[in-house]
C-alpha positions in Angstrom: 0.0 0.3 -0.1 1.2 3.8 -1.2 1.4 6.3 1.2 0.6 9.0 -1.2 -3.1 6.7 -2.1 -4.3 7.6 1.8 -5.9 11.1 1.7 -5.2 13.2 4.8 -8.1 15.8 3.6 -11.4 15.3 3.5 -13.0 13.8 -0.2 -13.4 16.4 -2.8 -16.6 15.3 -3.8 -19.7 17.9 -3.4 -22.8 16.2 -1.9 -25.7 18.9 -3.7 -26.3 21.9 -2.2 -29.6 22.9 -0.3 -29.7 27.0 0.2 -32.6 28.5 2.7 -32.5 31.7 4.5 -30.0 32.4 7.0 -31.5 32.7 10.8 -32.3 35.7 12.8 -32.9 33.3 16.3 -31.4 30.3 17.6 -33.1 26.7 19.1 -36.5 26.4 19.8 -39.1 23.9 18.1 -36.5 23.1 15.1 -33.9 22.4 18.0 -36.1 20.0 19.7 -37.2 18.2 16.5 -33.2 18.1 15.1 -32.0 16.7 19.1 -34.5 13.9 18.7 -34.0 13.1 15.1 -29.9 12.1 16.3 -31.0 10.9 19.2 -33.7 8.8 18.3 -32.4 7.7 14.6 -28.8 6.8 16.4 -29.7 5.6 19.8 -32.7 4.6 19.8 -36.0 5.2 22.1 -35.0 4.0 25.2 -31.2 3.7 25.6 -31.3 7.7 23.9 -34.2 9.0 26.4 -31.9 7.1 29.5 -28.9 9.3 28.1 -30.7 12.5 27.9 -32.0 12.5 31.3 -29.1 11.8 32.5 -27.2 14.6 30.9 -25.4 17.0 33.5 -27.4 16.1 36.3 -26.6 16.0 39.6 -25.5 12.3 39.8 -25.9 11.8 35.9 -22.7 12.2 33.5 -21.2 15.3 32.4 -21.7 16.0 28.6 -19.0 15.1 26.6 -19.5 18.6 24.6 -18.7 22.5 25.4 -17.9 23.1 28.4 -20.6 25.9 29.6 -21.6 25.4 33.6 -24.1 23.9 34.7 -27.4 26.1 36.8 -26.1 26.1 40.7 -29.1 25.6 41.6 -32.2 24.3 40.2 -31.7 22.0 37.0 -34.6 21.1 34.2 -35.0 17.6 33.3 -33.7 19.0 29.9 -30.7 19.8 31.2 -28.5 20.0 27.8 -29.0 21.8 24.3 -28.8 20.0 20.2 -25.3 19.9 20.4 -25.3 17.8 23.8 -28.3 16.0 22.1 -25.7 15.2 18.8 -22.8 14.4 20.8 -24.6 11.9 23.0 -26.5 10.2 20.0 -23.1 10.0 18.8 -22.0 8.0 21.6 -24.5 5.8 22.4 -24.9 4.5 19.1 -26.7 1.5 18.2 -23.5 1.2 15.4 -21.0 -0.8 15.7 -17.9 -0.8 14.0 -16.1 -4.9 14.8 -13.0 -6.4 13.6 -15.3 -7.8 10.8 -15.7 -3.7 9.9 -11.8 -3.4 9.2 -11.6 -6.8 7.2 -14.0 -5.9 4.9 -12.5 -2.1 4.3 -8.5 -1.3 3.8 -7.5 1.7 4.9 -7.5 3.3 1.7 -11.0 2.6 1.0 -11.9 4.2 4.5 -9.5 7.2 3.5 -12.4 8.1 0.6 -15.0 8.4 2.7 -16.5 11.5 4.5 -15.7 12.7 8.1 -19.3 12.2 8.6 -19.4 8.8 7.1 -16.9 7.8 9.9 -18.7 9.5 12.5 -21.7 7.8 11.3 -20.2 4.0 11.2 -20.3 3.4 15.0 -18.4 2.7 18.2 -15.1 0.9 18.0 -15.3 -2.1 20.0 -12.0 -4.0 20.2 -8.4 -2.7 19.8 -6.3 -3.1 16.5 -3.2 -2.9 14.7 -2.3 -1.5 11.2 1.1 -3.0 11.2 4.0 -2.2 8.7 3.2 -2.0 5.0 -0.7 -3.7 5.7 -3.8 -2.7 4.0 -5.7 -3.7 6.7 -6.0 -3.4 10.4 -6.2 -6.4 12.4 -7.6 -7.2 15.8 -5.0 -6.9 18.6 -5.2 -8.2 22.5 -4.9 -5.8 25.3 -1.8 -7.0 26.6 -0.3 -7.6 22.9 -0.6 -3.4 22.4 0.6 -2.4 25.5 3.4 -4.4 25.1 3.8 -3.1 21.7 4.1 0.4 23.2 6.4 -0.5 25.8 8.4 -1.5 23.6 8.7 1.0 20.9 8.7 3.7 23.8 11.7 1.9 25.6 13.8 1.6 21.7 14.0 5.4 22.0 17.2 6.9 21.9 15.6 9.6 24.7 12.4 10.3 26.1 12.2 13.3 24.0 11.8 11.8 21.2 7.5 10.8 21.9 4.9 13.0 22.1 1.5 12.8 24.2 -1.1 14.6 22.9 -4.8 15.5 24.4 -7.9 16.2 23.7 -10.6 18.0 26.1 -12.8 15.1 26.4 -9.4 13.3 29.0 -11.4 13.7 32.2 -9.4 15.2 35.5 -8.9 11.7 36.9 -7.4 10.5 33.2 -5.3 13.7 32.7 -3.9 13.7 35.7 -2.5 10.2 35.2 -1.1 10.7 31.9 0.7 13.1 32.5 2.3 11.3 35.9 3.2 8.9 33.1 5.1 11.3 30.8 7.0 12.8 33.2 7.6 9.9 34.8 8.6 8.3 31.4 10.6 11.3 31.6 9.8 14.7 29.1 7.4 17.1 29.1 6.5 16.6 25.6 2.6 17.0 26.1 0.8 19.4 24.0 -2.4 19.3 24.3 -6.3 20.8 22.3 -5.7 23.7 24.4 -2.3 25.0 21.9 -4.8 25.6 19.0 -8.1 27.4 20.8 -7.1 29.2 24.3 -3.6 29.3 24.5 -3.7 32.8 23.8 -6.4 33.3 26.6 -3.9 31.3 29.2 -0.8 34.0 28.0 -2.5 37.0 27.9 -4.5 36.3 31.2 -1.6 35.0 32.8 0.4 37.8 32.6 -2.2 40.1 32.4 -3.9 39.0 36.3 -2.0 36.3 37.4 -4.7 33.6 36.7 -4.8 31.8 33.2 -8.6 31.2 33.7 -12.0 33.4 33.3 -12.8 35.7 36.2 -16.7 35.3 36.7 -19.5 32.8 37.5 -22.5 31.9 36.0 -24.7 34.4 38.1 -22.3 37.2 37.5 -23.4 37.3 34.0 -27.0 36.4 34.4 -26.7 39.5 36.5 -24.2 41.5 34.5 -25.0 45.1 33.0 -23.4 44.7 30.2 -21.8 42.0 28.6 -18.9 42.0 25.6 -19.4 39.4 23.3 -16.2 38.8 20.5 -15.3 35.9 18.3 -17.6 34.0 19.5 -20.8 32.3 17.8 -22.7 30.2 21.0 -25.7 29.4 18.6 -23.9 26.7 17.6 -20.9 26.2 19.7 -22.6 26.7 23.4 -25.8 26.6 22.7 -26.3 25.8 26.7 -25.4 29.8 27.0 -28.0 31.1 25.6 -30.3 30.9 27.9 -27.9 32.3 30.8 -28.0 35.6 28.2 -31.7 35.6 27.8 -31.6 35.9 32.1 -29.4 38.5 31.4 -31.5 40.3 28.7 -34.4 39.6 31.1 -32.6 41.5 33.9 -31.3 44.4 32.0 -28.8 43.3 30.6 -27.1 45.3 27.6 -25.2 42.7 25.1 -23.4 44.0 22.1 -21.7 41.5 19.8 -18.6 41.6 18.1 -18.4 38.9 14.8 -17.4 39.6 11.1 -20.5 37.8 10.3 -23.7 37.8 12.3 -25.0 34.9 13.9 -28.2 33.5 14.8 -27.5 32.8 18.3 -26.3 36.5 18.9 -29.3 37.9 17.6 -32.0 35.8 19.2 -33.3 33.1 21.2 -35.9 30.3 21.2 -36.1 29.4 24.3 -37.2 25.4 23.5 -38.5 25.4 27.3 -41.0 28.7 27.7 -44.1 28.9 26.0 -42.8 31.5 23.7 -40.2 29.8 22.9 -41.9 26.7 21.9 -44.4 29.6 19.8 -41.7 30.4 18.1 -41.0 33.8 19.5 -37.3 35.0 20.6 -36.3 36.7 22.8 -34.0 39.8 21.2 -30.1 39.7 22.7 -27.7 41.4 21.2 -28.8 45.2 21.3 -25.6 46.0 18.8 -23.8 43.7 16.5 -20.7 45.4 15.5 -19.5 43.9 12.0 -15.6 44.3 12.8 -12.4 43.1 10.3 -11.2 39.7 10.5 -8.0 41.0 12.6 -9.5 43.9 13.6 -10.4 43.7 17.2 -7.3 45.1 18.5 -8.4 48.4 16.8 -11.6 48.4 17.9 -10.5 47.7 21.6 -8.2 50.5 21.2 -10.8 53.0 20.0 -12.9 51.8 23.0 -10.3 52.2 25.3 -9.2 55.5 24.1 -12.5 56.8 24.8 -12.3 55.6 28.4 -9.4 57.8 28.7 -10.3 60.8 26.9 -13.6 61.1 28.6 -12.5 60.5 32.1 -14.2 56.9 32.9 -11.6 55.6 34.8 -11.9 53.9 38.2 -8.7 55.6 39.8 -8.7 54.0 43.1 -8.3 50.6 41.7 -6.3 52.0 39.0 -3.9 53.4 42.1 -4.1 50.7 44.9 -3.9 47.3 42.0 -3.0 48.3 38.8 0.8 48.9 36.8 1.5 50.1 33.8 -1.4 53.2 33.4 0.1 55.9 32.2 2.7 54.1 29.5 -0.6 52.9 28.1 -2.6 56.1 28.5 0.5 57.9 26.6 -0.2 54.7 23.7 -3.6 55.5 23.7 -3.2 59.5 22.9 -1.3 58.4 19.9 -3.5 56.6 18.0 -5.0 58.2 15.2 -9.1 57.6 14.3 -9.4 57.3 11.5 -6.3 54.7 11.6 -8.5 52.8 13.9 -11.8 53.2 12.2 -10.2 51.7 8.9 -8.6 49.0 10.6 -11.5 47.7 12.7 -14.1 48.9 10.2 -16.4 50.1 12.8 -17.1 54.4 12.9 -15.5 56.2 16.2 -19.4 57.2 17.2 -19.6 53.7 17.5 -16.5 52.4 19.3 -17.4 55.4 21.7 -21.2 54.5 22.3 -19.5 50.7 23.2 -17.4 52.9 25.8 -19.9 54.7 27.2 -22.3 51.5 27.5 -19.4 49.4 29.1 -18.5 52.2 31.6 -22.2 53.0 32.0 -24.2 52.1 35.7 -22.1 50.3 38.5 -19.6 49.6 36.0 -21.2 45.4 36.0 -19.1 44.5 33.0 -18.1 41.2 31.2 -16.4 40.2 28.3 -16.8 37.0 26.5 -14.8 35.6 23.7 -13.6 32.5 22.1 -11.6 31.4 18.9 -12.0 34.9 17.3 -9.8 36.2 18.9 -7.5 34.0 19.9 -6.6 32.5 16.8 -4.5 35.6 15.6 -1.1 36.3 15.5 -1.5 39.5 17.4 -3.7 37.2 19.9 -2.2 37.3 22.9 -1.8 41.4 22.5 -5.1 41.8 21.7 -7.0 39.3 24.8 -4.4 42.3 26.9 -6.4 45.1 25.0 -9.5 43.8 26.7 -7.9 43.2 30.2 -6.4 46.6 29.8 -10.3 47.8 29.4 -11.6 46.1 32.5 -8.7 47.4 34.6 -9.7 51.0 33.5 -12.9 50.7 34.5 -12.2 48.6 37.8 -14.5 45.8 36.0 -12.5 42.8 37.4 -12.7 41.0 40.9 -16.4 41.6 42.3 -19.5 40.6 40.9 -21.2 40.5 37.8 -18.2 41.9 36.5 -15.1 40.3 35.0 -13.4 38.3 32.5 -15.0 35.1 30.3 -13.1 33.3 27.8 -15.6 30.4 26.8 -14.0 27.1 26.1 -14.6 24.7 23.7 -14.2 20.7 24.8 -15.7 20.1 28.1 -12.6 19.5 30.2 -10.1 20.9 28.3 -9.5 23.4 31.0 -9.5 20.8 34.0 -6.7 18.8 31.5 -4.7 22.2 32.0 -5.5 22.4 35.8 -4.0 18.4 36.1 -0.9 19.5 34.8 -1.2 18.5 30.9 1.1 21.4 29.4 4.7 21.3 27.9 5.9 24.1 30.6 4.4 23.7 34.1 5.2 25.5 36.3 8.4 24.8 39.1 6.0 24.4 42.0 3.9 21.9 40.3 6.6 19.6 39.6 8.1 19.8 43.0 4.9 19.0 44.6 4.9 15.8 41.5 8.3 15.1 42.9 7.2 14.9 46.8 4.2 12.9 46.0 5.6 10.4 43.7 9.3 10.0 44.3 11.0 10.6 41.5 13.1 12.6 39.3 10.6 15.1 37.2 12.1 16.4 33.9 12.4 20.5 34.3 12.8 21.3 30.3 10.2 22.8 28.8 8.8 20.2 26.3 6.8 20.7 22.5 3.8 22.4 22.1 1.6 21.3 19.1 3.1 22.6 16.4 6.8 22.2 17.7 5.6 18.7 17.8 4.3 18.4 14.2 7.8 20.3 13.3 9.7 17.5 15.2 7.7 14.7 13.7 8.2 16.3 10.7 12.1 16.7 10.5 12.6 12.9 12.3 12.9 13.8 15.9 9.4 13.1 16.9 9.5 8.7 16.5 6.5 8.2 18.8 2.9 9.8 19.1 0.2 9.3 21.3 -3.3 10.5 21.7 -5.5 10.6 24.5 -8.9 11.6 22.7 -9.3 13.6 19.8 -8.9 14.3 15.9 -5.1 15.2 16.0 -4.5 15.3 11.9 -7.9 17.4 12.0 -7.5 19.5 14.0 -4.0 21.5 13.7 -3.5 23.0 10.7 -1.6 22.1 7.5 -2.8 19.1 6.9 -0.9 17.6 4.4 2.6 18.5 6.0 1.1 17.0 9.7 -0.3 14.0 8.1 3.6 13.6 6.8 4.9 14.2 9.5 2.4 11.5 11.1 3.8 9.1 8.8 7.4 9.3 9.4 6.5 8.1 12.8 7.7 4.4 14.1 4.6 4.5 16.0 1.0 6.0 16.0 -1.0 5.6 19.0 -5.1 6.4 19.1 -7.0 6.7 22.6 -10.7 7.2 21.1 -14.2 6.4 21.2 -15.0 6.5 17.5 -13.3 6.3 13.8 -11.7 9.4 12.3 -9.3 10.6 10.0 -6.4 9.9 12.2 -6.4 6.2 12.9 -6.0 6.2 8.7 -2.7 8.8 8.5 -0.5 6.1 10.7 2.9 5.5 11.4 5.2 2.7 10.3 2.8 0.8 12.4 -0.8 2.1 14.2 -3.2 1.9 17.2 -6.6 2.0 17.9 -7.9 1.1 21.6 -11.0 1.6 22.1 -12.1 3.8 25.4 -15.4 4.0 27.4 -17.8 7.0 26.9 -18.8 9.7 29.7 -22.5 8.0 29.5 -21.3 4.5 30.2 -20.7 2.9 33.3 -17.9 1.2 34.9 -16.5 -0.9 37.5 -13.5 -1.6 39.1 -13.6 -4.3 41.8 -16.5 -4.3 43.5 -16.9 -0.8 42.9 -18.7 1.8 40.7 -16.1 3.9 39.5 -17.2 8.1 38.9 -15.3 10.4 37.2 -14.7 14.2 37.4 -14.6 17.3 35.5 -13.4 21.2 35.6 -15.8 23.5 33.4 -14.9 26.6 32.1 -15.5 28.9 35.5 -13.7 26.3 37.2 -16.5 24.2 38.7 -14.8 20.6 39.8 -18.2 18.2 40.1 -18.7 14.5 39.2 -19.6 12.6 36.0 -21.5 9.0 36.9 -21.6 7.3 33.6 -24.8 4.8 34.0 -25.4 3.0 30.2 -23.9 -0.7 29.6 -21.1 0.1 27.3 -21.1 -0.6 23.4 -18.5 -3.8 24.0 -17.4 -5.6 26.9 -13.5 -4.5 25.2 -13.5 -1.5 26.2 -11.2 0.2 29.2 -11.8 3.8 30.4 -9.2 6.1 29.8 -7.3 5.9 33.1 -7.0 2.4 32.9 -4.9 2.7 29.4 -3.1 4.8 30.3 -2.0 3.0 34.4 -1.5 0.0 31.9 0.4 1.9 29.4 2.1 3.1 32.0 3.2 -0.2 33.8 4.1 -1.6 30.6 6.6 1.1 29.3 8.3 1.7 33.2 8.1 -1.6 34.3 10.7 -2.2 37.9 11.9 1.7 37.1 8.7 3.0 38.5 8.0 2.7 42.5 4.5 4.0 41.2 1.4 1.7 42.0 -0.4 2.3 38.5 -2.4 -1.2 38.8 -3.5 0.0 42.4 -4.4 3.4 41.3 -7.1 2.3 38.9 -8.9 -0.1 41.2 -10.3 2.6 42.9 -10.5 5.9 41.4 -10.1 7.8 45.0 -6.6 6.6 44.9 -6.2 8.4 42.2 -7.8 12.1 43.5 -6.1 11.7 46.9 -2.7 11.9 45.0 -4.5 15.1 42.8 -5.5 16.7 46.2 -1.4 16.7 47.7 -0.5 18.1 44.0 -2.5 20.9 43.3 -4.0 23.6 45.0 -7.3 24.2 45.7 -8.3 19.9 45.8 -8.1 20.2 49.7 -10.7 17.1 51.0 -11.0 16.2 47.1 -13.0 13.2 47.5 -15.7 14.7 49.8 -16.3 17.9 48.1 -16.4 16.6 44.3 -19.3 13.9 45.9 -21.4 17.1 47.5 -24.4 17.9 44.2 -22.7 19.9 42.4 -19.2 20.0 42.9 -16.9 23.3 44.3 -15.2 25.9 43.0 -11.1 26.1 42.9 -9.6 29.0 43.9 -9.1 32.3 41.7 -6.8 35.2 42.8 -7.8 37.5 40.3 -11.3 37.3 41.4 -9.8 38.5 44.6 -8.1 40.8 43.4 -5.3 39.0 44.4 -2.9 39.5 41.8 -0.3 36.2 40.9 2.2 38.4 38.7 6.0 39.4 38.5 5.2 43.1 39.9 2.5 41.5 42.7 -0.5 43.9 40.8 -2.8 43.7 37.6 -0.7 44.9 35.0 -1.9 47.1 31.8 0.3 45.9 28.8 0.9 48.5 26.1 1.7 46.4 22.7 1.4 48.5 19.4 -1.1 48.4 16.7 -0.4 45.3 14.5 -2.8 44.4 11.0 -2.7 41.6 8.8 -3.0 44.1 5.5 -4.1 41.3 2.8 -2.2 41.6 -0.9 -3.8 43.0 -4.6 -6.6 40.8 -4.8 -6.4 38.8 -1.6 -8.6 38.3 1.4 -8.4 37.0 5.0 -10.0 33.5 5.6 -11.4 32.1 9.0 -12.1 29.0 9.4 -14.7 28.1 11.6 -17.6 25.2 12.5 -20.7 24.1 11.2 -24.0 24.1 13.5 -23.5 20.3 12.1 -20.2 19.7 14.0 -18.4 19.7 17.5 -14.7 20.3 16.9 -13.7 17.8 14.4 -16.6 15.6 14.8 -19.1 16.1 12.5 -22.7 15.0 13.3 -24.7 16.2 9.7 -24.3 18.0 6.3 -26.4 21.2 7.6 -25.6 24.5 8.8 -29.4 25.7 9.2 -28.8 28.8 11.1 -27.0 29.9 7.4 -29.3 28.5 5.1 -26.5 26.0 4.2 -27.6 22.3 3.5 -26.1 19.5 2.7 -23.3 20.5 2.0 -19.9 21.4 3.6 -17.4 22.4 1.0 -18.5 26.0 1.2 -16.8 29.4 1.1 -18.9 32.3 2.1 -17.9 35.7 0.7 -19.1 39.1 0.5 -21.3 39.7 -2.3 -18.9 42.6 -3.5 -16.0 40.4 -3.2 -17.6 37.9 -5.7 -18.3 40.4 -8.3 -14.2 41.7 -8.3 -13.4 38.3 -9.2 -16.0 37.6 -11.5 -17.7 34.5 -9.2 -21.1 33.7 -9.6 -23.6 32.1 -6.3 -22.6 28.3 -5.9 -19.8 28.7 -8.7 -17.4 25.9 -8.0 -13.6 27.9 -6.8 -10.7 26.9 -5.7 -8.5 28.6 -2.9 -4.9 29.2 -2.2 -3.5 30.5 1.0 -0.6 33.0 0.8 2.3 32.3 3.6 6.1 33.5 3.0 5.8 32.8 -0.4 4.4 29.6 0.2 1.5 28.8 -1.4 -1.6 26.0 -0.2 -4.4 24.9 -2.3 -8.0 24.0 -1.4 -9.5 22.7 -4.6 -13.7 22.2 -5.0 -15.3 24.7 -2.6 -18.8 26.4 -3.5 -19.2 30.0 -3.5 -21.9 31.5 -1.7 -22.5 35.1 -1.4 -23.3 35.8 2.8 -23.4 39.4 4.9 -19.4 40.2 6.0 -17.5 42.6 5.6 -15.6 43.3 2.1 -12.2 41.4 2.1 -13.3 38.7 4.8 -14.4 34.7 3.6 -14.8 32.2 5.6 -14.9 28.4 5.2 -15.7 25.2 7.0 -12.5 23.2 9.2 -11.5 20.7 8.4 -11.6 21.3 4.9 -10.4 24.4 5.0 -7.4 23.3 7.7 -5.1 22.4 4.3 -4.9 26.6 4.1 -3.3 27.0 7.4 0.2 27.0 7.4 2.0 25.6 9.7 4.9 28.7 10.4 2.1 30.9 11.2 1.4 31.8 15.0 0.0 33.8 17.7 2.7 35.7 18.8 3.8 34.1 22.8 0.7 31.9 22.7 2.1 29.7 19.4 -2.0 29.3 18.5 -2.0 28.5 14.9 -3.7 31.4 12.7 -6.9 29.9 11.8 -8.3 33.5 11.5 -5.9 35.1 10.1 -4.9 33.1 6.4 -4.7 35.4 3.4 -5.9 33.5 0.1 -6.6 34.3 -3.1 -9.9 32.7 -4.7 -10.4 31.7 -8.2 -12.9 29.8 -10.5 -12.5 26.0 -10.7 -10.6 25.0 -14.1 
């Protein structure tokens, strides 16, 4: 089998587009109907209903989709959204991928399947191996799989030749064991999905306020006076956020949305559990919608800050007591030219001033929410620090109903970082780990995601192990990443379902199927539970209760522990197998290593769990200066060349991260197609491109070009010079060498492209 015949990209086949009207409100009866369609179509009436009634309930299991927090006081019987229903339908599906499936389908044949078809194929049931030169996966026993991993890892010249990736779906217990194993093995090569999404947020906030997490609670959001939502589409990506925004509006909040494209979830919400929502009546959400240019957010925020300073809307007492860097920032703002700020942001001066005065009104209960629309640019860290600067000018942090709210994506991505999944954890964490487990912890920083891909491509990364995720489809520069994976000796994927990363492998490929969140697990005589941390730092329990999809499945903690035991053997004094006999033992170790987890086992058994400490929320600043720091950055902007546009990659409504649940993007009016590029009508006219015409897209970076073929051009309301396409189809256009300053996050929202009709 030739590696060149294994497609790293989704097939270029068009599936027959249906164009409908764009929506102006999210959720409502259509969301309910679509949820039921997915659940009952995939899982069946009994299994599907049982799963949904336990989802996000106290005593139930945590949704494997987004990390939006659950209500603290009252939870309805239907505490889930359309996204959650799709995720559970996918996990609890009746379909199974057995060894016979792989006997019937070669890797080459499977590579021609769409990502949607792979998800629909069902749950993986047994460990499988693709041996060197083979055309088909074949069954392998768990013991043989762990022995194979141990041999390959122990054969490396250095532990630093191995890469250990983590997806945000891993639980706290699995993530803690994973980083413990990796560091005991001898490396800090722990790239994770945070590197590609909110790494910019963590870097910016850590420098500015000393905590790389948000500073607000759900109650704060619902009682805020002004909510600024930037670079985020909650209707598709975090639908349960909409009910919180509705409560905020009903309490008198003014919502201001900032996004190049108007999204239904920002303009209106039809609550499916309220009479008016069922009747199709929506609650208006955003009072103002600012269609900013792609990469124009920094200019907009400087305009807002400039207005606050010029108008004197400052909390002088807070600035004097808690903040450093104000005078330099004030001098910088006074040099900013309004005409330039207007041009780069695409927003008029009077609108910027209006937003500033709204933020400064009332009791200044301002909350700013943001997501990947801000984090995936070269100047992402600087842009997010402009948000922090505005909050510091107003004193709108560290008090009720005000603060910073990065909205995390995958369900436990924040918890994984808390557990130590990071290539450069602080020294205190390493000290605590060393004290608890009595081994020498490596201190040199490891590879993040981009560095890991480059290392594998150059041959210095030889074994790749992924705890969850779809690495090939989540990362930039698809063909470059595929070649990097092919150059490994071994690639290992712990997962629940088939994805394209399983088809583009090293010399040997392993698939290790694991239990899903919804499924119960018993170790010894005890039914186990796991824990997660949501995006507002609440740690809570997740109890699976459905029968496993296969008797051969193991949990993630068990897979990690058995990998560690097979690899480290007598070199380790850690009782790996003893720790997984009862997960309370893992949590006891977490308690001794990670601050804030005192009495972990007791507190996590309380309904709703507990909050982790947040020093910035208490106006304690763990920064180098001991104060909150205003950072002054020059105005940066991505300037397209002649004929170029700026492209952003984003999700459709029928997907979560790289998992494609369907082929429809209901709110944007797209049906039955994913190879789409959304363009401003004027940009299409200038290029001689008609509606639904097939086009080829070429990205440009430092003299290099990358191409994506056969996309249908769809006219859409957005600023001229901007365009958008779905990932993972458009990831091939994102250069591996283009990443954010400081955070090194790939610039998936700042891709320079040219577009022309297909030949």
